[in-house]
N, C-alpha and C positions, 0 to 999 in steps of 0.2 A: 549418471543419475539424471534422467530426463523427466521433466514435468509430465504428469498424467492427469486424467480426469478424476483420479482418486485423491487429489490434493485436498487437504483439510487442515483444520487447526488455525494457527495464527502465523501469517507471513508479514512481519512488520515491514513498513516502508522505512528504510534507513535514511536518515539525513546524512549529508556529507559534512563532517566536522572540519572547521577551519581554525587556524590560529588568528590572532588579532591582525596580523599583517596580510591575511588572505591566503597564506600557504595552507596546503592540505595537512591536517593533523593526523598523521598515520598512527600515533599512539592511541588517540581517541577512537579511531576506527577499530582497532583491536579490542579495546576495552568495551566498546559498545556491542561489538559482535559477540564477545564472550557473554555479555549480559543477556543478549537475546537467547543464546543457547541455554544459559542457566535458568531463564524464565520459562522455558518450555516451548519456544518458538519451533514450529515444524517446517519453516522455510523463511526465506528473506527476499525482499525486493530492493534492488539498488538502482540508482539513477532514475527514480520515479519522479512524479510530478513535483514533489517538494524536496527532491534530492539535489536541487540546483544544478542539474545536468547541463542546461544551456550555458551556464557560467563557467563550465570546465572546458579546457582545451581537450582535443580528442585523446591525446596521450594520457592526460590526467584522468579522464573518465575510465579508460581501460585500466589504469593503475588502481583506481578505487575499486572497480569491480573485481579485479584480480585479487586484491588483498582480502576482500570480504569472502570471495569464493574459497580461497585457500584457508582462511581462518575458520569458516563455517562449513568445513568439508563433509560434515555428517548430515547436512540437510540441503535440500535443493535451493538454489539461488536464481531468482528471476532478474533479468536486467531490462530496464526500459530502453527501447531503441526507437521510439517515435522520432521521426525526422521529416523535414519538408519534402524530401524526394526519396524514391526507392533505392537509388544508388548508395546514398549515405546509410540508409537503414540496412541494406544488404551487407555493406562493409562492416558496420558495427556489429551486426548479428554474427557474422563469420568469426570476428575476433573474439567476442565474448563466449561463443560456443566452443571455440578452440581452447579457451582457458578454463572451461569446466562449468559454464552456466547451464542450468537445467532447462531454460526456456527464455522467451523474451515477452515483453509486454508492449502492445501497440494501441495507441489512441487514434481516433479519427481526426482528420483535419476539419476545421470549422467551415469548409466550403461545401461539404456534403449536405444535400437537402432531401433527395428522394430515396426511397427504399432501395431502388436498383443501384443508385450511386453508392450507397453505404455497402451493400453486399459486394458490388464490383470492386470497391476500393480494397476491402479485406481479402478478396480473392486474389487480386493482383499483388497485394503485400505478401501474402503467403507464398505465391509463386516466386516472388522476387527473393525472399530470404531463404527459400528452400522448403518444400513441403514436408521435409523430415524434421523441421524445427518446430517444437511445440510452442504455441503462443497463447498469451492471455489477451482477451478482448476487453479493453477498458471502456466502460459505459459510464460517462460522467458528463451528462448534458449541461449541468450548471456551469462547467468550465469550458467545454468544447462546443457547446451550442448545437450538438448533433443529437437528434431524438431517435433512439433505437427502440422500436416497439418490440414486445415479445415475439411477434411473428417474424420480424427482421432478424432478431437474434437466432430464432429457430432456423431461418434460411442459412445464416452464416455457419451455424453448427452443422447443419445437414450437408451443405455444399463444400465445407472446408474441413477435412478430417483433422488437420493439425491444430485446430482451435480446441483446446482442452479445458480452458478455464475462463470464467467470466468474472471480471472485477466489477462488481455491482455497486454503482454510486448514484443511481437515479434517486430523485427525491421529489415527491413521495414515491417509494418504490417497493413497498411491501407486497402490493398486489402483483407486481411484476414477478417477484420470486415465486409466488404461489402459482401464477400462470405458467411459468417455465417448468416448475416441478409437475404441474398438471400435464404439460406436453409429454414429459417423460413417462408419466403414469399411463397415458393413453397410447403410448408407442409412437407418437408423431415426432419425437426428438430424442436422440441418444442422450445419455447422461453426460453432463459436464460438471466440473467443480464450480461452485459459486462461493466466492469469498468477497466480503463486503468492505467498502471504504467509507468515505464521508466521516472520517475520524471516529468511526464506531458509534455515531450518534443514535442509531436505531438497531444496534447489534443485538440487544436483548430480544426484540421481537423478530428480527431477521433470522435468528437461529431457529425460532419456533416455526417460521415460514418455510424452512428447508435449506437455509444457507449452511455451508460447510465450515464457516469460520470467518476470520477477518484478514483483510489485506490493507492495512492502514497504519498511520504513523503516530498515533496518540502517544503522549510522553510517558504513559504508564503501560507499555506493552505487556508487562507482567500481569496487570489487571485483566487485559484482554484474554490472555492465556487462561487465567483462572475462570473467567466468565464462560469461555467455551467449555472448559473442563467440567464446571458445575452443571452447565446446561446438559451436557452429554450424560452426566451421572444422574440426571433427573432431579437435581437439587435446584428447582426452578426459582423458588422464592429466595433462596440464598444468592442465586445469580442476580436476581433483580435488586436485592439489597445492596450488593457490591456495586452494580451498575449505577444505581441511584446515588450512591455516595460520590461517585466520580462525575456525575452528569454536569454539575456546574462548571467544573474545570474543562470537561469535554466541550461544552458549549463555548466557553471563552476561547479555547484554543482553535475552534473551528471558524473564527472570524476571518473573512476574506482579507487578504493583504497583510495581516499581522500574525496569522496562525503559525507560520514557521518560526517567527521571532519568539513567540510564546513557547513553542515546543522546544526550541534550542535552549531557551532560558531555564526551563524546568529540568531538562536533561543535564544542564550544567549544574544546577542546584543539587541535583541528585548525585553528582560526582561522576557521571557517565561520559561527559565530554568536558574538555578543559575550558572551552570558550563558547559563548553563544554567538560568535561572529558569523556573519553571512558574507558571501561575495557580493560586491556591488553590481548592479543596483539592488538595494535592499531596504526593506521597511524595518526600522528599529522600534524599540519600546521606550516610551517615556518613563520617567521616574514614577509617575502616577500609575501607569500600567503595570510596572514591576511590583508596586505596592499592592495592587489588586490581585495579582497572581500569587504573591506571598500570602495574602489574606485567604485566598481560596485553598492554598496548600495547608495552612494552619487549620482551617475548618475540616478539610479532608482527612488530616492526620488524626482527628478525633474518631474517625471510623476506620481508617486504613493507615496503620503505622508506617507504611512505606512512604507516606508523604512527609514524614518528619525529616527535615533536611538540615544539613550543617549550617550554622550561622555564617553570614558573609565575612 
């Protein structure tokens, strides 16, 4: 099951669940994966930006990926393989593809400045991991400090056939989606899947601009699945109503530095993972912050009963 340019729907970015002592929580991995499937996810991404991959030993990362791939064997699983050098990226790619990954996700190093450097990097990356391996181009300038214009993305797509999906996380980025779809329309770029990140903060309008879905880790992935489904069914106002109800929590979870702590806290409150623990170094949540998230959850529950959580 290889990733193709027909990918669509919601590919949640899975966090790595840990126990309080820092050990990987394999039971929570299964529970979380089952929940993604029940929610209607059409794919998964593991070892992504907020999957704490750099905190895992190599063997641990492979084990986490293998467990999710095996558990979610009915949908494609993308594995993040971004690494400082191509040797490590190639080795990790080979291992995860052998255990059943559908493709890999690659982010640019923050040293790239010119358009030629960006295109050259991804060309070399594709050659290193194997041109038969489909890959996702991660465009997240707010984190990676690499600005990819639509014309640069068009060059990458045109020159590297194994690039089949864009993880769009530019901000503001709505016009970029429109421009890329315009390239497809005028025949100057082949079609690729566009799935959006940024915690889904602009997913309501990204879908109307031509995005195929979401590739992000918001703590209510089931809401993201519903939003995509409603939009595709032409129930636009219903989709916006659902999105608007979640927007305060989306915004809170998107805070740099503490977003993963918030996400894991809510997933724990929802009973999907046993602990909100992160591997160190980690940013925790104060009692005040937890109270604020609880307040947001109570307010959300008035509009979406899925936010009603069990008491502590």
